[in-house]
MIKEZA-823387 format. One record per residue (C-alpha): residue number from 1; z, x, y. Coordinates in nm, 3 decimals, padded with zeros to 5 digits, always signed. Layout:
# residues N
R   num         w         u         v
R   NUM         Z         X         Y
...
//
This chain:
# residues 105
R   num         w         u         v
R     1   -03.080   +04.753   -04.285
R     2   -02.844   +04.530   -04.483
R     3   -02.485   +04.492   -04.391
R     4   -02.229   +04.635   -04.617
R     5   -01.973   +04.407   -04.771
R     6   -01.689   +04.606   -04.612
R     7   -01.816   +04.529   -04.260
R     8   -01.849   +04.159   -04.337
R     9   -01.496   +04.144   -04.467
R    10   -01.363   +04.337   -04.168
R    11   -01.528   +04.087   -03.928
R    12   -01.392   +03.791   -04.124
R    13   -01.032   +03.907   -04.097
R    14   -01.017   +03.894   -03.717
R    15   -01.208   +03.563   -03.716
R    16   -00.965   +03.415   -03.971
R    17   -00.668   +03.546   -03.779
R    18   -00.804   +03.398   -03.458
R    19   -00.872   +03.072   -03.626
R    20   -00.519   +03.067   -03.775
R    21   -00.373   +03.153   -03.437
R    22   -00.567   +02.872   -03.272
R    23   -00.443   +02.629   -03.536
R    24   -00.085   +02.742   -03.483
R    25   -00.111   +02.712   -03.105
R    26   -00.259   +02.362   -03.139
R    27   +00.008   +02.261   -03.392
R    28   +00.274   +02.370   -03.142
R    29   +00.118   +02.247   -02.817
R    30   -00.058   +01.937   -02.948
R    31   +00.254   +01.720   -02.961
R    32   +00.370   +01.862   -02.630
R    33   +00.039   +01.775   -02.467
R    34   +00.065   +01.428   -02.618
R    35   +00.421   +01.395   -02.484
R    36   +00.314   +01.516   -02.142
R    37   +00.025   +01.269   -02.132
R    38   +00.247   +00.985   -02.244
R    39   +00.510   +01.079   -01.986
R    40   +00.241   +01.111   -01.715
R    41   +00.095   +00.775   -01.814
R    42   +00.442   +00.613   -01.793
R    43   +00.498   +00.771   -01.450
R    44   +00.160   +00.647   -01.328
R    45   +00.236   +00.298   -01.464
R    46   +00.581   +00.300   -01.285
R    47   +00.414   +00.414   -00.966
R    48   +00.160   +00.136   -00.988
R    49   +00.437   -00.122   -01.046
R    50   +00.627   +00.010   -00.743
R    51   +00.307   -00.009   -00.533
R    52   +00.253   -00.374   -00.644
R    53   +00.609   -00.453   -00.543
R    54   +00.552   -00.298   -00.202
R    55   +00.225   -00.487   -00.154
R    56   +00.406   -00.812   -00.244
R    57   +00.681   -00.738   +00.009
R    58   +00.425   -00.656   +00.275
R    59   +00.243   -00.982   +00.206
R    60   +00.573   -01.178   +00.235
R    61   +00.661   -01.003   +00.555
R    62   +00.320   -01.059   +00.706
R    63   +00.350   -01.433   +00.631
R    64   +00.687   -01.437   +00.812
R    65   +00.544   -01.243   +01.104
R    66   +00.249   -01.480   +01.128
R    67   +00.491   -01.780   +01.132
R    68   +00.694   -01.621   +01.409
R    69   +00.381   -01.555   +01.607
R    70   +00.280   -01.921   +01.571
R    71   +00.624   -02.033   +01.681
R    72   +00.604   -01.806   +01.984
R    73   +00.257   -01.940   +02.073
R    74   +00.386   -02.301   +02.041
R    75   +00.690   -02.211   +02.257
R    76   +00.472   -02.045   +02.520
R    77   +00.236   -02.344   +02.529
R    78   +00.527   -02.587   +02.568
R    79   +00.680   -02.368   +02.839
R    80   +00.343   -02.355   +03.020
R    81   +00.315   -02.738   +03.001
R    82   +00.668   -02.777   +03.143
R    83   +00.597   -02.536   +03.426
R    84   +00.271   -02.711   +03.510
R    85   +00.459   -03.043   +03.535
R    86   +00.725   -02.888   +03.756
R    87   +00.454   -02.736   +03.977
R    88   +00.291   -03.078   +04.018
R    89   +00.623   -03.235   +04.106
R    90   +00.693   -02.967   +04.370
R    91   +00.345   -03.005   +04.513
R    92   +00.386   -03.383   +04.534
R    93   +00.723   -03.338   +04.701
R    94   +00.575   -03.093   +04.944
R    95   +00.283   -03.320   +05.030
R    96   +00.526   -03.610   +05.078
R    97   +00.735   -03.402   +05.318
R    98   +00.418   -03.291   +05.507
R    99   +00.308   -03.655   +05.532
R   100   +00.649   -03.756   +05.663
R   101   +00.644   -03.479   +05.923
R   102   +00.287   -03.557   +06.033
R   103   +00.357   -03.929   +06.063
R   104   +00.655   -03.862   +06.297
R   105   +00.452   -03.702   +06.563
//
């Protein structure tokens, strides 16, 4: 059975209205979506820049911490060397005193 022209026209009216409505919605929301995407992109870029600044600060701080650790190691090694020398001097003095006491008797 063939379609009547009245039915075809009736179906076209809702389709045309739907198409017009979709065009209107896009015309209204299209610039808003573009604005939101641009704003979001700018926020992401700012976030990335802030993260890069933080990474740079962390790198600088870690270099400073490593330098302090090296200084502490050097100080500890020097202190150990001094203590070893003092220990040897006390041992020599103790042996000298023991020799003196043993030679008396």
